[in-house]
All heavy atoms as an XYZ file, in Angstrom:
743
protein
N      64.014    102.046    -13.380
C      64.747    101.134    -14.229
C      65.954    100.599    -13.446
O      66.745    101.348    -12.911
C      65.216    101.896    -15.473
C      65.932    101.057    -16.461
S      66.085    102.016    -17.989
C      67.645    101.461    -18.511
N      66.072     99.273    -13.396
C      67.176     98.678    -12.647
C      68.345     98.369    -13.578
O      68.179     98.151    -14.767
C      66.710     97.394    -11.948
O      66.392     96.421    -12.911
N      69.519     98.387    -12.986
C      70.722     98.069    -13.737
C      70.942     96.555    -13.748
O      70.849     95.911    -12.717
C      71.948     98.721    -13.107
C      72.148    100.195    -13.388
C      73.336    100.704    -12.611
C      72.362    100.431    -14.872
N      71.231     96.011    -14.892
C      71.544     94.596    -15.010
C      73.048     94.472    -15.220
O      73.574     94.881    -16.260
C      70.787     93.981    -16.184
C      71.005     92.481    -16.307
O      71.698     91.901    -15.442
O      70.475     91.900    -17.266
N      73.737     93.926    -14.231
C      75.193     93.823    -14.307
C      75.658     92.918    -15.440
O      76.771     93.051    -15.924
C      75.760     93.329    -12.983
C      75.644     94.309    -11.824
C      76.210     93.695    -10.552
C      76.354     95.602    -12.140
N      74.805     92.002    -15.894
C      75.169     91.128    -17.001
C      75.526     91.922    -18.248
O      76.321     91.484    -19.065
C      74.040     90.151    -17.320
C      73.968     88.953    -16.410
C      75.248     88.147    -16.396
O      75.906     88.071    -15.379
N      75.615     87.553    -17.500
N      74.941     93.111    -18.409
C      75.230     93.939    -19.570
C      76.663     94.460    -19.546
O      77.187     94.864    -20.579
C      74.267     95.123    -19.656
C      72.851     94.666    -19.929
O      72.623     93.631    -20.544
N      71.885     95.439    -19.469
N      77.288     94.481    -18.385
C      78.632     95.019    -18.245
C      79.706     93.932    -18.200
O      80.887     94.223    -18.204
C      78.737     95.875    -16.986
C      77.840     97.073    -17.033
C      76.630     97.085    -16.364
C      78.188     98.183    -17.784
C      75.802     98.187    -16.417
C      77.355     99.288    -17.852
C      76.158     99.291    -17.162
N      79.284     92.679    -18.143
C      80.219     91.564    -18.075
C      80.370     90.987    -19.477
O      79.399     90.575    -20.090
C      79.723     90.475    -17.096
C      79.605     91.046    -15.688
C      80.663     89.279    -17.124
C      78.963     90.110    -14.699
N      81.603     90.973    -19.955
C      81.856     90.447    -21.290
C      81.899     88.928    -21.244
O      82.670     88.332    -20.497
C      83.184     90.982    -21.821
C      83.469     90.560    -23.233
C      84.769     91.121    -23.745
O      85.155     92.221    -23.333
O      85.407     90.444    -24.560
N      81.032     88.301    -22.015
C      81.023     86.851    -22.101
C      82.168     86.421    -23.022
O      82.256     86.898    -24.153
C      79.682     86.353    -22.671
O      78.631     86.841    -21.852
C      79.642     84.843    -22.716
N      83.019     85.529    -22.534
C      84.145     85.121    -23.375
C      83.667     84.341    -24.596
O      82.720     83.568    -24.521
C      84.988     84.242    -22.456
C      84.139     83.890    -21.306
C      83.029     84.890    -21.232
N      84.332     84.568    -25.707
C      84.048     83.821    -26.928
C      85.069     82.706    -27.065
O      86.086     82.698    -26.358
C      84.137     84.736    -28.161
O      85.497     85.189    -28.289
C      83.198     85.932    -28.050
N      84.829     81.798    -27.985
C      85.805     80.732    -28.242
C      87.148     81.339    -28.622
O      88.203     80.852    -28.225
C      85.312     79.818    -29.360
C      84.112     78.997    -28.971
C      83.626     78.194    -30.163
C      82.302     77.542    -29.856
N      81.751     76.833    -31.023
N      87.094     82.421    -29.387
C      88.324     83.074    -29.846
C      89.097     83.697    -28.674
O      90.315     83.541    -28.575
C      87.993     84.147    -30.881
C      89.190     84.808    -31.494
C      89.984     83.916    -32.435
O      89.469     82.877    -32.876
O      91.142     84.267    -32.715
N      88.387     84.384    -27.773
C      89.090     85.008    -26.648
C      89.637     83.959    -25.686
O      90.712     84.143    -25.111
C      88.201     86.016    -25.882
O      87.039     85.349    -25.387
C      87.790     87.179    -26.760
N      88.924     82.856    -25.536
C      89.420     81.759    -24.690
C      90.679     81.158    -25.304
O      91.686     80.951    -24.618
C      88.335     80.687    -24.483
C      87.187     81.251    -23.647
C      88.919     79.439    -23.813
C      85.948     80.382    -23.625
N      90.633     80.882    -26.612
C      91.799     80.317    -27.310
C      92.989     81.267    -27.238
O      94.128     80.831    -27.032
C      91.443     80.006    -28.766
N      92.722     82.560    -27.391
C      93.808     83.553    -27.292
C      94.434     83.534    -25.908
O      95.655     83.612    -25.769
C      93.297     84.956    -27.602
C      93.042     85.174    -29.069
O      93.559     84.473    -29.922
N      92.210     86.155    -29.375
N      93.608     83.446    -24.880
C      94.111     83.448    -23.502
C      94.951     82.205    -23.222
O      96.023     82.284    -22.616
C      92.943     83.546    -22.515
C      93.355     83.701    -21.084
C      94.046     85.012    -20.847
C      94.351     85.197    -19.385
N      95.300     86.256    -19.131
N      94.480     81.055    -23.694
C      95.237     79.819    -23.507
C      96.581     79.907    -24.218
O      97.624     79.578    -23.657
C      94.429     78.595    -24.003
C      93.227     78.365    -23.087
C      95.306     77.348    -24.075
C      92.232     77.352    -23.615
N      96.561     80.384    -25.452
C      97.794     80.540    -26.220
C      98.744     81.511    -25.538
O      99.929     81.248    -25.400
C      97.450     81.031    -27.630
C      98.605     81.111    -28.618
C      99.132     82.487    -28.970
N      98.252     83.599    -28.789
C      97.570     84.200    -29.766
N      97.622     83.753    -30.985
N      96.829     85.249    -29.499
N      98.208     82.651    -25.080
C      99.047     83.653    -24.403
C      99.630     83.101    -23.106
O     100.804     83.328    -22.793
C      98.244     84.921    -24.111
C      97.845     85.669    -25.378
O      98.385     85.363    -26.468
O      96.971     86.558    -25.272
N      98.814     82.377    -22.337
C      99.301     81.776    -21.094
C     100.415     80.770    -21.373
O     101.417     80.724    -20.657
C      98.168     81.094    -20.330
C      97.219     82.080    -19.700
O      97.492     83.268    -19.600
N      96.058     81.581    -19.278
N     100.226     79.963    -22.411
C     101.248     78.992    -22.788
C     102.548     79.700    -23.152
O     103.625     79.354    -22.657
C     100.764     78.139    -23.971
C     101.861     77.319    -24.583
C     102.286     76.149    -23.977
C     102.480     77.724    -25.751
C     103.313     75.401    -24.532
C     103.508     76.983    -26.308
C     103.924     75.816    -25.698
N     102.448     80.694    -24.007
C     103.624     81.440    -24.454
C     104.354     82.074    -23.262
O     105.571     81.950    -23.128
C     103.211     82.512    -25.461
C     104.348     83.381    -25.920
C     105.214     82.950    -26.922
C     104.572     84.629    -25.339
C     106.282     83.748    -27.337
C     105.633     85.433    -25.755
C     106.481     84.984    -26.749
O     107.532     85.772    -27.145
N     103.587     82.731    -22.385
C     104.189     83.389    -21.216
C     104.837     82.380    -20.269
O     105.906     82.652    -19.716
C     103.145     84.229    -20.480
C     102.718     85.435    -21.282
O     103.474     85.965    -22.097
N     101.486     85.879    -21.080
N     104.218     81.228    -20.093
C     104.793     80.193    -19.238
C     106.081     79.653    -19.855
O     107.097     79.493    -19.160
C     103.789     79.057    -19.022
C     104.257     77.910    -18.141
C     104.600     78.399    -16.733
C     103.189     76.825    -18.091
N     106.063     79.391    -21.156
C     107.267     78.908    -21.839
C     108.409     79.900    -21.688
O     109.537     79.530    -21.355
C     106.973     78.655    -23.329
C     108.184     78.183    -24.106
C     107.856     77.821    -25.537
N     107.546     78.953    -26.388
C     108.437     79.779    -26.927
N     109.726     79.646    -26.664
N     108.048     80.772    -27.722
N     108.094     81.180    -21.891
C     109.118     82.221    -21.773
C     109.607     82.359    -20.324
O     110.796     82.557    -20.087
C     108.586     83.568    -22.278
C     108.422     83.624    -23.786
C     109.773     83.491    -24.456
C     109.708     83.821    -25.912
N     111.020     83.836    -26.536
N     108.701     82.274    -19.353
C     109.099     82.418    -17.944
C     110.031     81.294    -17.503
O     110.844     81.473    -16.615
C     107.871     82.469    -17.029
O     107.302     81.182    -16.872
N     109.899     80.138    -18.146
C     110.788     79.014    -17.851
C     112.036     79.043    -18.728
O     112.837     78.116    -18.706
C     110.032     77.697    -18.019
C     108.945     77.515    -16.964
C     108.269     76.169    -17.105
C     107.231     75.981    -16.027
N     107.762     75.370    -14.823
N     112.148     80.126    -19.510
C     113.306     80.333    -20.384
C     113.539     79.152    -21.329
O     114.672     78.702    -21.532
C     114.556     80.633    -19.565
C     114.432     81.928    -18.767
C     115.677     82.206    -17.965
C     115.667     83.458    -17.144
N     114.527     84.240    -16.946
N     112.436     78.660    -21.895
C     112.508     77.548    -22.824
C     112.265     78.032    -24.246
O     111.268     78.697    -24.517
C     111.446     76.492    -22.488
C     111.656     75.686    -21.214
C     110.423     74.870    -20.888
C     112.873     74.782    -21.366
N     113.174     77.707    -25.120
C     112.950     77.981    -26.537
C     111.952     76.947    -27.056
O     111.697     75.916    -26.417
C     114.256     77.864    -27.311
O     114.710     76.518    -27.297
N     111.403     77.206    -28.210
C     110.522     76.214    -28.833
C     111.284     74.913    -29.058
O     110.735     73.820    -28.857
C     109.990     76.739    -30.161
C     108.985     77.848    -30.024
C     108.595     78.359    -31.389
N     107.616     79.445    -31.277
C     107.439     80.347    -32.219
N     108.163     80.321    -33.323
N     106.538     81.288    -32.054
N     112.533     75.048    -29.482
C     113.350     73.872    -29.752
C     113.550     73.019    -28.499
O     113.400     71.792    -28.534
C     114.725     74.286    -30.314
C     114.668     74.919    -31.688
C     114.316     76.418    -31.673
O     114.206     77.028    -30.579
O     114.128     76.982    -32.759
N     113.885     73.668    -27.400
C     114.128     72.942    -26.142
C     112.834     72.302    -25.638
O     112.839     71.137    -25.214
C     114.705     73.892    -25.081
C     115.089     73.196    -23.800
C     116.236     72.235    -24.011
C     116.664     71.616    -22.700
N     117.652     70.566    -22.893
N     111.739     73.041    -25.698
C     110.452     72.486    -25.256
C     110.054     71.311    -26.136
O     109.520     70.317    -25.640
C     109.366     73.564    -25.259
C     107.991     73.110    -24.772
C     108.063     72.503    -23.369
C     107.011     74.270    -24.809
N     110.344     71.397    -27.408
C     110.065     70.294    -28.324
C     110.834     69.045    -27.906
O     110.278     67.943    -27.872
C     110.438     70.697    -29.756
O     110.273     69.616    -30.633
N     112.093     69.217    -27.554
C     112.920     68.081    -27.113
C     112.389     67.480    -25.819
O     112.307     66.264    -25.678
C     114.368     68.524    -26.907
C     115.083     68.898    -28.173
C     116.426     69.573    -27.896
O     116.773     69.853    -26.752
N     117.180     69.835    -28.962
N     112.013     68.343    -24.869
C     111.543     67.878    -23.562
C     110.198     67.177    -23.667
O     109.961     66.157    -23.026
C     111.436     69.067    -22.575
C     112.807     69.645    -22.286
C     110.752     68.648    -21.277
C     112.763     70.978    -21.548
N     109.296     67.746    -24.473
C     107.921     67.264    -24.528
C     107.673     66.184    -25.573
O     106.686     65.447    -25.481
C     106.988     68.442    -24.823
O     107.214     68.939    -26.145
N     108.529     66.123    -26.582
C     108.283     65.198    -27.677
C     107.292     65.742    -28.701
O     106.884     65.046    -29.615
N     106.900     66.998    -28.532
C     105.977     67.651    -29.464
C     106.811     68.331    -30.546
O     107.749     69.066    -30.232
C     105.080     68.681    -28.736
C     104.214     69.443    -29.716
C     104.227     67.991    -27.683
N     106.478     68.075    -31.792
C     107.217     68.647    -32.911
C     107.245     70.177    -32.819
O     106.242     70.804    -32.455
C     106.567     68.218    -34.225
C     107.373     68.648    -35.423
O     108.367     67.972    -35.727
O     107.006     69.670    -36.036
N     108.379     70.744    -33.138
C     108.532     72.202    -33.061
C     107.516     72.930    -33.952
O     107.032     73.999    -33.607
C     109.974     72.646    -33.384
C     110.152     74.123    -33.066
C     110.332     72.331    -34.811
C     111.580     74.588    -33.133
N     107.178     72.331    -35.087
C     106.177     72.926    -35.969
C     104.811     73.014    -35.306
O     104.059     73.966    -35.523
N     104.493     72.023    -34.487
C     103.222     72.024    -33.755
C     103.215     73.156    -32.734
O     102.222     73.871    -32.592
C     102.983     70.652    -33.070
C     101.802     70.706    -32.124
C     102.805     69.565    -34.122
N     104.323     73.336    -32.034
C     104.434     74.414    -31.044
C     104.330     75.767    -31.747
O     103.597     76.653    -31.296
C     105.752     74.299    -30.248
C     105.750     73.012    -29.413
C     105.956     75.528    -29.357
C     107.082     72.673    -28.765
N     105.013     75.909    -32.852
C     104.970     77.164    -33.615
C     103.539     77.457    -34.088
O     103.043     78.568    -33.962
C     105.922     77.073    -34.812
C     106.111     78.355    -35.554
C     107.103     78.225    -36.710
N     108.447     77.870    -36.229
C     109.077     76.717    -36.499
N     108.519     75.807    -37.261
N     110.284     76.495    -36.017
N     102.869     76.417    -34.604
C     101.492     76.587    -35.080
C     100.551     76.947    -33.919
O      99.694     77.806    -34.041
C     101.017     75.328    -35.799
C      99.644     75.467    -36.433
C      99.265     74.286    -37.322
N      99.327     72.992    -36.634
C     100.266     72.058    -36.849
N     101.222     72.258    -37.734
N     100.241     70.926    -36.184
N     100.736     76.285    -32.770
C      99.906     76.573    -31.599
C     100.047     78.025    -31.171
O      99.064     78.703    -30.886
C     100.278     75.626    -30.456
C      99.539     75.870    -29.170
C      98.163     76.065    -29.149
C     100.215     75.890    -27.966
C      97.487     76.275    -27.956
C      99.549     76.099    -26.773
C      98.184     76.290    -26.769
N     101.266     78.516    -31.150
C     101.493     79.910    -30.758
C     100.993     80.891    -31.815
O     100.753     82.055    -31.511
C     102.975     80.143    -30.460
C     103.421     79.446    -29.193
C     104.870     79.710    -28.821
O     105.637     80.250    -29.638
O     105.231     79.359    -27.685
N     100.803     80.421    -33.023
C     100.308     81.288    -34.088
C      98.809     81.181    -34.304
O      98.068     82.144    -34.138
N      98.358     79.978    -34.625
C      96.940     79.795    -34.978
C      96.091     79.285    -33.830
O      94.874     79.240    -33.946
C      96.800     78.795    -36.138
O      97.218     77.494    -35.683
C      97.590     79.217    -37.350
N      96.714     78.858    -32.749
C      96.045     78.329    -31.569
C      95.495     76.918    -31.778
O      94.763     76.405    -30.960
C      94.935     79.263    -31.074
C      95.425     80.656    -30.738
C      94.293     81.623    -30.552
C      93.553     81.913    -31.792
N      93.826     83.084    -32.531
N      95.841     76.276    -32.891
C      95.362     74.919    -33.159
C      96.364     73.896    -32.651
O      97.552     73.968    -32.953
C      95.154     74.713    -34.669
C      94.009     75.540    -35.194
O      93.016     75.728    -34.516
N      94.150     76.041    -36.403
N      95.843     72.928    -31.862
C      96.698     71.880    -31.313
C      95.814     70.731    -30.854
O      94.663     70.943    -30.455
C      97.572     72.418    -30.152
C      98.667     71.427    -29.784
C      96.725     72.821    -28.964
C      99.762     72.005    -28.915
N      96.349     69.520    -30.902
C      95.577     68.359    -30.460
C      95.648     68.220    -28.938
O      96.577     68.734    -28.296
C      96.118     67.084    -31.108
O      97.382     66.752    -30.560
N      94.697     67.509    -28.386
C      94.692     67.257    -26.947
C      95.938     66.463    -26.544
O      96.545     66.744    -25.508
C      93.425     66.510    -26.534
C      93.293     66.167    -25.057
C      93.365     67.424    -24.190
C      91.999     65.411    -24.807
N      96.331     65.510    -27.370
C      97.541     64.721    -27.080
C      98.759     65.628    -26.915
O      99.534     65.473    -25.963
C      97.778     63.724    -28.219
C      99.038     62.918    -28.096
C      99.207     62.029    -29.323
C     100.666     61.998    -29.682
N     100.953     61.441    -30.974
N      98.903     66.594    -27.802
C     100.043     67.504    -27.719
C      99.912     68.477    -26.550
O     100.913     68.821    -25.917
C     100.236     68.241    -29.038
C     100.832     67.349    -30.097
O     101.642     66.477    -29.807
N     100.424     67.533    -31.343
N      98.700     68.912    -26.253
C      98.476     69.775    -25.070
C      98.907     69.024    -23.811
O      99.565     69.589    -22.932
C      96.994     70.204    -24.963
C      96.697     71.333    -25.926
C      96.629     70.610    -23.547
C      97.222     72.687    -25.502
N      98.547     67.765    -23.716
C      98.929     66.954    -22.550
C     100.444     66.843    -22.451
O     101.023     67.035    -21.374
C      98.263     65.564    -22.608
C      96.748     65.706    -22.405
C      98.870     64.617    -21.568
C      95.963     64.445    -22.720
N     101.096     66.546    -23.565
C     102.564     66.430    -23.550
C     103.222     67.742    -23.136
O     104.196     67.744    -22.370
C     103.069     65.985    -24.921
C     102.752     64.544    -25.214
O     102.563     63.737    -24.311
N     102.675     64.207    -26.484
N     102.704     68.860    -23.628
C     103.265     70.160    -23.248
C     102.997     70.468    -21.776
O     103.866     70.988    -21.073
C     102.701     71.264    -24.142
C     103.158     71.218    -25.603
C     102.363     72.214    -26.437
C     104.651     71.471    -25.716
N     101.798     70.153    -21.301
C     101.451     70.408    -19.896
C     102.345     69.609    -18.963
O     102.795     70.120    -17.928
C      99.976     70.072    -19.645
N     102.633     68.366    -19.318
C     103.535     67.539    -18.498
C     104.936     68.141    -18.507
O     105.564     68.300    -17.462
C     103.543     66.076    -19.000
C     104.661     65.278    -18.343
C     102.193     65.418    -18.738
N     105.414     68.519    -19.686
C     106.765     69.091    -19.801
C     106.897     70.404    -19.044
O     107.957     70.705    -18.495
C     107.119     69.292    -21.276
N     105.811     71.181    -19.006
C     105.848     72.483    -18.319
C     105.396     72.388    -16.862
O     105.304     73.391    -16.163
C     104.965     73.489    -19.073
C     105.484     73.891    -20.454
C     104.403     74.644    -21.225
C     106.744     74.727    -20.332
N     105.103     71.176    -16.407
C     104.694     70.911    -15.024
C     103.410     71.649    -14.643
O     103.302     72.217    -13.547
C     105.829     71.253    -14.052
C     105.607     70.641    -12.676
O     104.951     69.585    -12.595
O     106.083     71.229    -11.687
N     102.440     71.642    -15.552
C     101.131     72.238    -15.254
C     100.002     71.240    -15.545
O      98.861     71.629    -15.747
C     100.895     73.556    -16.040
C     101.818     74.656    -15.552
C     101.026     73.338    -17.536
N     100.345     69.965    -15.518
C      99.359     68.938    -15.854
C      98.206     68.876    -14.860
O      97.090     68.525    -15.226
C     100.014     67.565    -16.019
C     100.812     67.128    -14.825
C     100.222     66.427    -13.803
C     102.155     67.439    -14.743
C     100.958     66.034    -12.699
C     102.906     67.052    -13.648
C     102.305     66.353    -12.617
N      98.450     69.233    -13.585
C      97.352     69.241    -12.599
C      96.253     70.216    -13.017
O      95.075     69.916    -12.874
C      97.855     69.624    -11.205
C      98.592     68.492    -10.517
O      98.408     67.325    -10.915
O      99.358     68.782     -9.583
N      96.649     71.371    -13.526
C      95.666     72.347    -13.987
C      94.862     71.777    -15.151
O      93.651     71.978    -15.232
C      96.348     73.646    -14.428
C      97.043     74.355    -13.282
O      96.536     74.278    -12.143
O      98.093     74.967    -13.521
N      95.519     71.079    -16.035
C      94.845     70.492    -17.188
C      93.891     69.387    -16.761
O      92.760     69.308    -17.242
C      95.878     69.957    -18.180
C      95.356     69.459    -19.513
C      94.622     70.572    -20.251
C      96.497     68.924    -20.352
N      94.321     68.547    -15.844
C      93.483     67.454    -15.356
C      92.201     67.986    -14.715
O      91.137     67.380    -14.827
C      94.277     66.578    -14.348
C      93.375     65.618    -13.609
C      95.395     65.834    -15.060
N      92.286     69.133    -14.086
C      91.139     69.692    -13.370
C      90.252     70.598    -14.217
O      89.316     71.194    -13.695
C      91.626     70.460    -12.135
C      92.192     69.527    -11.099
O      91.655     68.453    -10.861
N      93.311     69.901    -10.506
N      90.496     70.681    -15.502
C      89.788     71.643    -16.341
C      88.264     71.436    -16.344
O      87.516     72.388    -16.332
C      90.360     71.662    -17.782
C      89.834     72.870    -18.530
C      90.059     70.380    -18.515
C      90.546     73.118    -19.833
N      87.805     70.199    -16.341
C      86.369     69.944    -16.371
C      85.848     69.372    -15.057
O      84.764     68.816    -15.003
C      86.006     68.999    -17.521
C      86.239     69.600    -18.869
C      87.201     69.085    -19.712
C      85.498     70.691    -19.297
C      87.426     69.631    -20.969
C      85.715     71.253    -20.547
C      86.675     70.723    -21.381
N      86.612     69.535    -14.010
C      86.234     69.001    -12.702
C      85.033     69.767    -12.158
O      84.969     70.997    -12.254
C      87.411     69.128    -11.737
C      87.177     68.471    -10.412
C      88.435     68.538     -9.567
C      88.207     67.874     -8.243
N      89.407     67.922     -7.417
N      84.108     69.030    -11.596
C      82.929     69.647    -10.995
C      83.345     70.355     -9.721
O      84.012     69.779     -8.859
C      81.848     68.588    -10.685
C      81.364     67.945    -11.977
C      80.694     69.212     -9.917
C      80.435     66.768    -11.767
N      82.957     71.607     -9.645
C      83.269     72.389     -8.447
C      82.163     72.176     -7.428
O      80.989     72.287     -7.748
C      83.393     73.870     -8.787
C      84.535     74.161     -9.726
C      84.597     75.602    -10.080
C      85.711     75.847    -11.079
N      85.766     77.215    -11.520
N      82.567     71.857     -6.221
C      81.581     71.637     -5.171
C      81.058     72.958     -4.672
O      81.803     73.937     -4.541
C      82.215     70.879     -4.003
C      82.618     69.465     -4.362
C      83.157     68.710     -3.153
O      82.669     68.961     -2.038
O      84.045     67.884     -3.363
N      79.764     72.983     -4.417
C      79.168     74.186     -3.845
C      79.545     74.295     -2.387
O      79.585     73.300     -1.668
C      77.626     74.126     -3.938
C      77.080     74.598     -5.237
C      75.568     74.666     -5.176
O      75.004     75.099     -4.162
O      74.954     74.279     -6.185
N      79.838     75.491     -1.976
C      80.115     75.719     -0.563
C      78.802     76.133      0.076
O      78.183     77.131     -0.297
C      81.169     76.830     -0.381
C      82.486     76.408     -1.047
C      81.369     77.145      1.090
C      83.537     77.473     -1.072
N      78.366     75.322      1.043
C      77.105     75.614      1.730
C      77.442     76.201      3.095
O      78.084     75.562      3.908
C      76.281     74.356      1.880
C      75.812     73.805      0.542
C      74.956     72.592      0.698
C      74.541     72.074     -0.659
N      73.725     70.881     -0.541
N      76.974     77.413      3.305
C      77.215     78.083      4.574
C      76.216     77.584      5.621
O      76.572     77.315      6.751
C      77.132     79.610      4.406
C      78.219     80.063      3.433
C      77.261     80.313      5.748
C      78.148     81.511      3.054
N      74.973     77.456      5.215
C      73.918     76.999      6.118
C      73.353     75.693      5.604
O      73.101     75.541      4.437
C      72.800     78.036      6.207
C      73.298     79.390      6.662
C      73.444     80.440      5.739
C      73.628     79.624      7.978
C      73.896     81.668      6.142
C      74.089     80.850      8.392
C      74.215     81.870      7.472
O      74.669     83.105      7.870
N      73.168     74.773      6.490
C      72.579     73.495      6.088
C      71.230     73.330      6.713
O      70.866     73.819      7.682
C      73.497     72.349      6.500
C      74.818     72.474      5.819
C      75.239     71.201      5.126
O      74.513     70.224      5.169
O      76.303     71.231      4.528
């Protein structure tokens, strides 16, 4: 009987992905020492939207973009669906 490593790898769910994004956002905001109020002023995103995002994880793409620009992580957002090129060792 062979071991299948797929059985040991946890496939992320929509919920775990949303939690990770929310946690990363929160940690980045805190690392930049930005209150919700200050980030709201910088980004133009309503403080209630930021509060809801950190709580329920619900937010529009428009607001995600505004927050990413304000937090200087827009390059990561732009590349989210970018096709990764295969690295070919032998041609």
